[in-house]
C-alpha positions as CSV (number, residue, x, y, z in Angstrom):
1,M,14.3,14.2,59.7
2,N,18.1,13.2,58.2
3,I,18.1,12.6,54.7
4,N,21.3,10.2,54.9
5,I,19.3,7.8,57.5
6,I,16.1,7.7,55.2
7,E,18.4,7.1,52.1
8,K,19.8,3.9,54.2
9,D,16.9,2.9,55.0
10,I,15.2,2.6,51.9
11,I,18.4,1.1,50.4
12,D,18.4,-1.5,53.2
13,Q,14.6,-2.3,52.7
14,L,15.7,-3.0,49.1
15,Q,18.5,-5.1,50.0
16,A,16.4,-7.3,51.9
17,N,13.1,-7.5,49.6
18,I,15.4,-7.9,46.2
19,T,18.2,-10.1,45.0
20,G,20.1,-10.3,41.6
21,I,21.3,-6.9,41.6
22,K,23.2,-4.6,43.1
23,I,21.4,-2.0,45.1
24,E,23.5,1.5,46.3
25,G,23.1,5.3,46.5
26,F,23.5,7.5,43.5
27,P,26.9,8.0,42.6
28,D,28.6,11.6,43.4
29,S,30.0,11.2,39.9
30,P,26.8,10.0,37.5
31,A,28.4,10.9,34.1
32,E,31.3,8.2,35.2
33,Y,29.3,5.7,36.8
34,K,29.6,2.5,34.8
35,L,27.5,-0.8,35.5
36,L,29.8,-3.4,36.9
37,H,27.2,-6.0,38.0
38,P,26.6,-8.7,35.7
39,K,22.8,-8.4,35.6
40,G,22.2,-4.7,36.8
41,A,21.8,-1.7,39.4
42,V,18.9,0.4,41.4
43,L,20.6,3.4,42.4
44,V,18.7,5.7,45.1
45,H,19.0,9.2,45.7
46,F,17.4,12.3,47.2
47,Q,15.2,14.4,44.5
48,G,13.6,17.3,47.0
49,G,11.0,18.1,49.4
50,N,7.5,19.4,49.5
51,Y,6.4,21.5,52.3
52,S,3.0,23.0,53.2
53,I,1.9,26.4,53.1
54,P,2.6,27.4,56.7
55,E,0.1,27.4,59.7
56,E,-0.6,31.0,61.2
57,N,0.9,30.5,64.6
58,S,3.8,32.1,66.7
59,F,5.6,29.9,65.1
60,I,6.1,27.7,61.5
61,Q,4.5,24.7,61.6
62,Q,4.7,22.8,57.8
63,A,4.1,19.6,56.8
64,V,7.1,18.0,55.0
65,S,7.0,15.3,52.5
66,L,10.5,14.0,50.8
67,D,11.3,12.8,47.2
68,F,13.4,10.0,46.5
69,A,14.5,9.0,42.7
70,L,15.2,5.8,42.0
71,T,17.0,4.4,38.8
72,L,16.8,1.1,37.3
73,I,19.6,-0.1,35.3
74,I,19.1,-3.2,33.9
75,K,19.8,-6.1,31.2
76,G,16.7,-7.0,29.5
77,L,13.4,-6.3,29.5
78,R,10.7,-8.9,29.6
79,D,12.2,-12.3,31.0
80,K,12.0,-13.3,34.0
81,N,15.1,-11.1,35.6
82,G,14.2,-8.2,33.2
83,A,13.0,-4.5,33.7
84,Y,9.6,-5.3,34.0
85,S,10.0,-7.9,36.6
86,Y,12.5,-5.7,38.6
87,I,9.7,-2.9,38.4
88,N,7.2,-4.7,40.0
89,S,9.7,-6.1,43.0
90,I,10.7,-2.2,43.6
91,I,7.2,-1.0,43.8
92,S,6.4,-3.9,46.0
93,A,9.1,-3.3,48.3
94,L,8.6,0.2,48.7
95,T,5.3,0.8,48.9
96,G,4.0,1.2,52.4
97,F,7.5,1.2,53.5
98,A,8.3,3.7,56.4
99,P,11.9,4.7,57.0
100,A,13.2,5.8,60.4
101,Q,10.9,8.6,61.8
102,C,8.9,8.9,58.6
103,N,5.1,7.9,57.5
104,K,4.8,5.1,54.9
105,M,6.1,5.6,51.1
106,Y,3.8,5.5,48.3
107,L,5.0,6.0,44.4
108,T,4.3,8.8,42.5
109,K,6.2,8.0,39.1
110,V,7.5,5.6,37.2
111,E,9.2,6.3,33.7
112,F,11.2,4.8,30.8
113,L,14.2,6.5,30.5
114,G,15.5,4.6,27.5
115,E,17.7,1.7,26.2
116,D,21.2,1.9,25.6
117,R,23.4,-1.3,24.1
118,G,20.9,-4.0,25.8
119,L,20.5,-1.9,29.2
120,W,17.2,-0.8,29.9
121,H,17.1,2.5,32.3
122,Y,13.8,3.4,34.4
123,A,13.0,6.1,37.3
124,F,10.7,5.7,39.8
125,S,10.0,8.7,42.1
126,F,8.6,7.8,46.2
127,S,7.4,10.3,48.2
128,V,8.2,10.4,51.9
129,P,6.0,12.2,54.5
130,T,8.0,13.1,57.2
131,G,5.5,14.5,59.5
132,N,5.4,18.5,60.4
133,Y,8.6,20.7,60.6
134,S,8.4,23.5,63.3
135,S,10.3,26.7,64.0
136,I,10.1,29.6,65.8
């Protein structure tokens, strides 16, 4: 379970299925991010993880599910290349996709973040079940 590899696989999957906007990892300095693409962008990052209650064995074994967040920043809302169209494309591209050494991803939430000078912002949360984590 390597977060960097999973994130890269998610970005690659989106790039293979969605055209017309920039798809990249979330910037190290989000406050300084400037949208340079003429239409929009999808930014991807690791949000956190969920670990089950350990099974009672001589070692610790837990089911693990990692959460990845995506932010869509896009010009336009309802036109054919607007937010609604890209929301559907993102959901279609990632629902059921299995990154390296993981089970199939599924959507947990889509949320409107706001609009600023014609740029629409939406957040997506996807869960990525990774199987079990074991430790002695």
